[in-house]
N, C-alpha and C positions, 0 to 999 in steps of 0.2 A: 258401711268397712268394705273400703276397696286397699287391692296392693296396685292398684295401676298405678300411684303416685312413686310406687319405692324401686317396679322394675321398670318404667319411663328414666328414674333417676341409673340403674342399672346398664341399660342400654346407653345411655348418655355419656356415661362414665368408660364405658365400656372402647363408645369410638372413639372420645375423647383418646383414649390410651394409644387407639388403632395408629390414629392419626405421627404420636407421639411415637412409636414404632416405626413408624416411616418414617419420619424425619430423621432418629437417631440411625434409620438402616445405610440412609443417604449423606451422612453427614458425609462421606468423600464424593458425594458424587461429583465432574466438578458445573457447575452452571446451577445445581439442584436448588429449586429455593423450597423454605422451610413453611409448613401448611399449620393454619390453628383454627380450631374448633369453638365453632358460635352457640352457642348455647339459648335456647331461647322459652318462656314456658307457654307453660296451657291449659286454657282453663273452658270450660263446659259452655257452650253457648245456647239459647231457645228464642222463639223466637221473639220475646219480650225487652231479653240483654242479660246481663248477670244480672243477680241478686244484691244485695246493699255490702255483703262479705262474705264475695264470694271464695269456695276455696278451689285453690287450683288442681288437675289433673297430676302435673309433676310435671319436668323437662323437656328434651326434644334439642336436637341436634337440627338446625334452622339452616347453617352452610358450612361448609371448610375451606377457608378462604386459605389461601396462597400469600405472603409476604414477600415484594418483589424488593427486597431491600439491599443493596451491593451488597457482595458480598468481596473477600478479599483478596490480594494478585500475586500469582505464585508465578514467577519465572523460569521459564524450560529454556531447550532447544530449538525447536520445531519454528522457525519461520510463519511456517500455514498457520499455528496454535494462534487465539484472538482472543483478550480481555475485553468483556466494555467498562469504561471506568465510567458510571452514567447509566442514564435511561434507555433504553433501546433497545431489541431484538436484531436474533441475523438472520436476515431472509433465508429460508432454506427450500430446497423444489422436489419433488416425487419428480421420479421419471413422466412419471403421467401429468407432469404440470401444477398439481396440484400445491399449492403455497402453506409453510409451515410457520413454526418462528419457538427458536430458542435460545439460550444464552451459553450453549454449552460451546466456547471457542475449536473445538479439536477438530480441524481439520487435516486434508491433505490430499493430494494428488490422485487422482482415478487413473486407471491405462488410458485412458481419452482425453488427462489430459486436465479435465473439470476438477475443478473444490470441489472438494467431495468431503461430508463426515463419517465415521464408525458405521453406518447407517446405508450411505452411499447416495444420499443427500445433498444436491447440488448447494452450492451456496452463490446467493443474487449479485449480481451488485452493475455497474456500469462496462460498459466492451466500452477499450479503445481502438481504434482504428490505427492503420499503415504508421500514421505518426505520429502516434501516441497521445492520441486529442480525444481523450475522454466525453461521451454526451450519451441519452436516454434513449432506450427507455432500458427495464432493468432487463439485467439477461442471466442465464447461467453463466461464471468465469468461467471462464476454455484458456488456460497460459498457454497449451501447446494442440494449437489446433494442427489437424494432418492438411487443412482447404487450403494454407496458408503457411508460409515461411516464417520461421523463427525466428529467423537472421534477422540481424539488424544489418540493411539495405545501407548501400556506402556510398558515401556524397564527394562532388568533385570537388576539387577546390575550386577556392571563386562563389559554387552555388548555395552558401546558408543566406540563408534570411537578411543577413548583412551582408550580405556579396564581398568579406574583409580582403578575401585572396591571401598573397604571401602580404604580410607588413615583418618589416625589418627595423630594428632600433641601431648602428653602428658608429661610429666613434670612427675616421677616416685621417692618420696619424698627416696635419699638417703640414710635416720636417719632407716627408714622403717628395723621391725626385722623378720622373717620368723615364719612364722605361728608357731602355736604351732600343728596343729590338721594336715592332709592331704586332700589335698584341695576335697569339697563339695556345689556343684550350689549351693545345697536346703537349706545350711544357708544362709541364707536372716535377721536373725536377728543385731542391734547394733551392736553387739559387738563380729560379725564375726571372729572368726578365728582361717578359713581354705581355708584363701585368704584375699590381701591387701585392695586393690580398687578391681574399676568394674562400669564400666560403657556398654551406650548401641547404638544400632544404629537402624533403621530400613532401611532393605532392600527386595526388592520387587524382585519376579519371575515375570517366563516366561508371566504370566494369569497380574500384575504388583499386586498380593497380596501379602500381607506388613506381612514381618518376622523382629518381633527385636530379630536382634542378639549383644547378650549381649558379651562382655569379662571380664574376673576378672587377673587378675596382683596378680602373687605370687612370694614375698621375696623368693628367694633358700642360703642353709648355702655357695652360693659360691660366693665370691664377687664380683658385682657391677653386680650382673646376676640371673633376672625376666624371668618367668613362662608366656607367654600370655595362657590363660584356655577358650573354647567359648560353648555358647545353644544358643539356636535356639529355639523365644517362635513361635508360627505359629496361626494364626486367630481364632478366632470361628468357625465351620463347619469342620477343621479341623481333619485329622484322628487322631494323632498328639500333643498333648500340647507342649509338649517339647521335647528337644534332648538334650542333652548332646554331646558335640560333642569332649569333651575332648584337650589334649594339642593342641595347634596353632601354637604355635612361641615358641622361647625362645632369647631374647635379652637382650645380655650381651656388656653393656658401657664399653668405657672408661676410665680412671683418671681424663678426665679434662667434664665428663658427657654425653659426645657426642657416638650417634652409628659407629663403626666402618666406614671407606671406602668403606668394600667387604658388605658391609650389602646388604642382595637382600628380600626385601620379600616374603613373604613364598604364594603356590596357596592355598584357601581352596576350597573344591567341599563339598557339601550340596545334599545329593539325595534328591528325588522326594519323596521316599518315610521317609526322614527325615522333610522333609516339609510339613510333612502330603496329599499330594493329589499322592499317589502312580499311575502313568500311567497316570498322572491328568497335568502333571508339567513337565520342562524339568529339570531336576542338573542344580546346580547355579556352578559357576566357577569363584572365582574373588580373588585377589590378595589382601591378607588383609598391608598395605604396611602402619609400622610405620618411616618412613624417618623422620627427623628432632625435633625427639624425644627427648629428656633429661633424666639425673639421677642425679640433685642438690639435693640440704641441701633443701632444700624447701617444701612448700607440696603439694600433688597433684594437680594438673591441669591438664581441657582436653580445648588445646588451638582451635582444631581446630578439628571435627567428620565429616568427607562428605563421600559422596557414591553417583556412576554415576546413580542409578536406577531412576522408578521413577513409578507409578500408573497410569491407564487409567485415561482421560481427557477428558467434555465436554467443547464443546467450548464456553465462555462465551464470548470473543469483540472483536473487533478488529480490528486495523490500518492502515495507507495508509498515508505510506513519502515518501519525495518527485520524489521515484525513481520512484513511482508508484509502490514497491511493498505492497500487501493488508495482511499487518501480522495477524493472529488469535492466540487470546491469550485464551490458556485452564483454567479451573479445578484445576489442577494438575500442575500447578506454570507454560507450557513451555511453545511457543513460535513455531508459521510453520507457511512457508509462501503461504497461499491463491491464490494468483496467482501475476500480473501483469498487473498491466493498459499500454497502449501502444498509444502511439500520431501518428497521419500523417501530415504527411505534402506535400506543391505541391509549383512546382518553378512560377506560375501563379494565388497568389489566387482569383486574382482578376476573374476568370477566370470559377471558380465553381459557379453550375448554382445553388439560392436560390429556393429552396423547399416548402418553409413558415416554419412552428413548431419549429423553428430556427438547420434548416440542412438544410444542400449544398449535391450539387453534382458531383460529378468529369465527367469533359468534358476535350475534346484532348485539351480545350484554358489552361486549369488548368493543365495542364503534367499528369502524370501519378503519383501516390503516391507513398510517403516516408515516410514509417514504422520508427518508434525508438521512448525509450525510454524516458520519461520523464526526464529533463534534461543532456541529453547523449548530447546534441550538439542546437546551439545557433536554430535551426528549429523545435529544440521538445525540448523545454523550460519545468520546473519545474515543475509538482502539488504542490498544497494546497488543504490537506482535511478540513473539516466543515469549506470550503469557498467558495464564489462565488467570480464569472467576472461581474462587473456589466456593464449596459450598456453603449460603450463609447461615444453615444450623451452627445453635448455642450449645453445644451439649450440657457447659453449667447448667442451660433455662430450662433444659428437657429434660436431665433430671428430677429436678426441683419439681417440676410440672408430675413428673408417671410420681413423687411422693406424692401430691394433691391429690389425683386421680382416681390413686391406690386408697387414702382414704379416703377419696368421695366416696369410691363405690364401696366399700369397707360400710360406711353410714348408712350409706341405701340398703344391703344386706343387712344392715341391723332393721331398718324398719321395717323391714319384712317381716322378718323371725320376729321382730314385738306383734305384729300387725298376730304372727302364725297365733304367739303363747296367748293375747283377746280372746280370738275365734273361739282357743279350745278350751277358754274359762268356762265360755256361751255355752257349748256344746258341752259340758259338761254339768252344768247346768240341771239337776233336780226342782 
């Protein structure tokens, strides 16, 4: 007669209640994954094996397995709060460089500009260079690096990838007559008689200094022909205030009011001296493109006047897309990639070793880590910024399981009580 079966059942039910209690305690923990207790029966073994009808020795806890099912997504106001909607783990790193993994996306910036969690573990990802190009390998994401400026560098007009320069789409009134006097940019009176119309656009030099590039349109004696003159007005502090650059283009329109098919935009060059910063900035060279402009019998209209330069800008904010790309927004209206969050996945997530504080460590049972960008595969789900993944604990199920294990504990205690009663009967035999 043995108490072993009942005692093993008590131990097993006690462990199951511990697991349920831990699940309930963490029902409000962000990114927590609930666990289930897996039981196994126990049989006595001998050299020749078990008998024809062996009686077991009770139960044991085979393992406590975590369930990596998806939790609900809750919205927050912090752009660095991240929720994974699918497979994968955030990869974080200790100061010593040890990789750990978590589903808790509560991140913030530390004093050094790194993206960290509440325990100071640094979020890993791909870094971006000064031009916003993202590349491997993984590194700790740092949005503010004291070794480099967080400002967005200026771009001189005409130096973009497309080298668009200044693009103007205007309509010149075909009813206009030739001005009475020769062109004079100093003639700014309302009844100017040295040019017909004018407009202006701000262009930028290599240091991001703004310059007002003014265009003046003069009707000539030749039918359908217009001359375009230009001046550049420099910002305060420049050695030269205004430079008259003279004739920059001649537009000859067809009889239907359009520019000829062979129209070629002129290339404009403004020296560093004309910009008012001799030896201080690069000379500006850009195309002045009037493609699409017309000469109709209608009033002068500027349909579009754009240029491809911009001044420097300071980081005003950032956002994180579903693909994990951190996009910085700058005060000059530009945006640039600052980095990209990467996710880690494993063939056997149940093989991860829990370390507490919502982090796991890879083991031989979990298999090697597989890194990928969010949304790139089913193993690396997209992420949602300003959101958090709630615990996947189902309180209703846990309470029902608690009742079940409580009854199992009582039943096992009853078998011990019955064994005790039988043993007492044997002791009392005379």
